Every structure is written in C-alpha cells, then in structure tokens.
C-alpha positions, -999 to +999 in steps of 0.1 A: +188-291-860+222-284-844+248-312-846+255-332-815+285-321-794+313-345-787+301-347-751+265-356-761+279-384-783+300-396-754+269-397-731+250-418-756+278-443-758+289-443-721+261-428-701+262-399-676+284-395-646+261-385-617+277-373-585+260-377-551+271-353-523+257-355-487+264-335-456+249-342-421+226-317-405+254-302-384+277-296-414+275-265-435+280-272-472+287-297-499+310-274-518+342-294-512+325-326-524+310-309-554+344-295-565+360-329-563+331-346-581+331-320-609+369-324-613+363-361-617+340-354-647+305-354-632+278-340-655+252-337-627+255-335-589+226-345-566+229-329-531+214-344-499+213-329-464+208-355-435+224-377-410+245-407-423+225-430-400+191-419-414+171-441-437+153-410-451+172-401-483+146-387-507+172-373-531+191-407-532+158-426-537+148-403-566+182-407-581+182-445-579+147-445-594+156-423-624+192-435-632+196-450-666+215-479-682+251-470-687+251-442-661+276-441-633+268-430-597+299-413-582+307-403-546+338-388-529+338-414-501+316-444-492+304-429-460+287-401-480+264-427-496+258-456-473+248-461-436+265-495-435+282-522-457+248-539-461+232-506-472+260-500-497+255-534-512+218-528-515+224-495-534+249-512-557+225-541-563+198-517-574+223-499-597+234-532-612+198-542-619+195-511-640+229-518-657+244-487-640+278-485-624+292-471-591+325-455-582+339-440-551+368-416-556+387-423-524+379-460-521+389-489-544+353-494-556+345-490-593+320-516-605+330-510-641+365-526-635+375-561-624+395-547-595+366-527-583+343-557-585+368-577-565+368-551-537+330-552-537+331-589-533+354-585-503+330-560-488+301-585-494+321-612-475+327-587-446+289-579-445+281-616-444+305-622-416+291-592-397+256-606-400+267-640-388+285-625-358+255-604-348+233-635-351+257-656-330+259-629-303+221-626-302+216-664-298+243-664-271+225-636-253+191-653-254+207-686-242+223-668-212+191-650-204+171-682-203+198-699-181+192-671-156+155-675-158+148-644-178+128-644-210+142-626-241+125-595-256+109-564-242+091-573-210+065-545-215+055-558-249+055-594-237+031-584-208+010-562-232+018-531-212-003-502-227+026-477-224+051-500-241+025-509-269+018-472-274+056-465-278+059-493-303+029-481-323+044-445-324+078-459-336+060-479-363+039-449-375+070-427-376+089-453-397+059-458-420+056-420-425+093-418-433+090-444-460+060-427-476+077-393-476+110-407-491+092-421-522+062-397-525+078-376-553+079-407-575+041-415-574+021-387-557+021-363-588+005-392-608-021-397-581-029-360-580-034-360-617-057-390-618-078-389-585-107-391-580-115-396-617-097-430-617-100-459-594-071-469-571-068-501-592-063-481-624-036-459-608-018-489-592-017-506-626-003-475-643+024-471-615+033-508-619+040-501-656+065-474-645+083-498-621+065-488-589+050-519-572+018-507-554-014-525-546-045-504-547-051-507-509-015-498-500-016-468-523-049-456-508-035-461-473-004-441-482-024-412-496-047-413-465-016-409-443-004-379-463-039-363-461-039-369-423-006-351-421-019-322-443+006-331-471-021-339-497-056-327-506-085-347-490-103-347-524-079-374-535-098-398-512-132-391-527-151-421-540-147-426-578-180-424-596-190-454-617-184-448-654-195-463-687-167-483-703-159-457-729-160-429-703-136-449-682-112-453-712-114-416-719-104-407-683-077-433-682-061-420-715-065-384-702-047-394-670-018-410-689-015-380-712-017-355-683+010-372-663+034-373-692+024-350-721+056-358-740+044-394-748+034-400-784+000-414-793+017-447-802+035-448-768+002-442-750-014-470-771+015-493-761+009-485-724-028-493-728-019-526-744+004-535-715-024-527-691-046-551-712-071-524-719-094-531-749-102-504-775-136-488-776-146-514-802-133-543-781-099-548-799-066-556-783-044-534-806-045-496-801-040-473-831-028-437-827-062-425-841-081-443-813-059-427-787-063-393-803-101-396-804-102-402-766-078-373-759-099-350-781-130-361-762-113-355-729-104-319-740-140-312-751-154-324-718-129-304-698-108-333-684-078-319-702-068-283-708-069-272-745 
C-alpha cells in the first residue's frame, strides 16, 4: 500500500476545505469564483446554478448532508451562499451540529476563529432585530386596518373564494414539489433499491439510521408525488407482499447491502441491531456469519446479483 501523502495526513487531522460557488440563471459561469476558491486551498468545489432568492438548492442540500466533522465550507462572498441573514445562520447552525466550520473569503466570517464567531454573533443580533421590526410592522398594519374597519389577511381566502383557494393550493403544491426535489438525491436511490420488496416502515427506519427523518406515510406520499410527475417508476408504489419473518430479514439485509455494498458484515449487523431486528434464532446480537447467510440466500433467490 502506498504511503499517505502530506495532504492526506493534513485532511485526516484538519478535514477538507470544500468550496461552494453559485451563479444566478442569468449569469454565465462560476470560473472567477472557482479560481478564487482554489487559490484559497479548496480541495473540492461544488457548483450551483440558480437564483439567490430561490429555496431550491439541491447541490447545497447534498453538500450539507454529506459534509464531515472537521471540514470547512468556504464561499467567496456571503451572497453566493445565503438568501438572507436568517438563512445564513440556519446553514451555519447545520454545519456546527456536524462539527464543521464556515468561512467567507471577502467577509469577516470564519467560525474556526474567535473573531469570526464574534462577527457571526453580530449577524445573529441583526437578524433578531430584523425579525422584531417585521413583527412590529405587521402588528401595526393589522391594528391600522382594524381601525379602518378592514379585516387582515387575504379577502378571497377569508371568504372561501374558489379562485383564491385554487391559487393557494397551487402555490402549496409547487412549494411541496420543490422540497421533495431538493432532497430526493439523498433518499430516492434507497427507495428504488428496496421497493416494493420492503414495507415503507422498514425503509423509513433505515433512512432514520442515516440521519433522514421520514415517517412511512410522508415517504410514501413523497414517492407518490414523484410518480405523478413522471420522476419515479410507478412500481415503487406497489403493495408489499406479506413475508415470513426469515424472508423479511433476508430482503431487509439484501436492501441494506444493495444500497451500500462497501459495508462490512459486522457493520450491517450493527445497523440491524440499531433497528432492533432480531436474528433468525431470535437473538439480539448479530454475528457476521448470520448476516452472510442471509446475503447468500438473497443471491441464490435472485434478490442480489451474484
């Protein structure tokens, strides 16, 4: 085996520096940002195309899901990353929960330094003040409207106007679809591997082990929407056939193995224990040999390719 390079040893000790470059739909290229990020030492650069005001950021969502402890997310300017101060703080909070850092090259924000954290706290105070002012203006507007005899809110919705209700429903459906598409790359490949051999409950439990908090019904509804938009195969919604306990274990182990073939037998066993699955003999501790037996059975029955 070749010895580790100095850069590899540095990454193990300090984590990767991951650049994020975004251009709006009317801009041409991220080249200028990428040059600046590489000059600052980025090992990897994630590129996004989309409006700064848009909530649909699939590349950013994937990056935040996959970033590791010790990594640093770097941008050229804050406006390349966040829609608002509150959005910026949400992103940094998610990074902090994963023990990752954030740095902006042209702004005094670097969460790995005391000075950068101070600047972040100032931004937090600004965001809090901004929310308070908006709330105050909203309350004042409602009070003024009532004084003039007008009721707050959309008159069409208040009066249950069919056209207004239809517009609201369309907006809600569009927003729901945007949320589904923004995260689908995190969970849809697993669903495709496991459906319809596994129940929605089994898949939701496995996703939860990977940090994705889905209920079986929410997951089924999300897949149903993708199918209705011709983004997923209708076979995913087929009813799961009832299985004997050992057959169910075999298909569950096959599903775990198929979604991540790099897992060791011991790691698959550990996942089954976290899922509170009992062994074929009713035990609570999974041995590598028990996992291997089920994988071998799955290969013989055609559930897994040999």
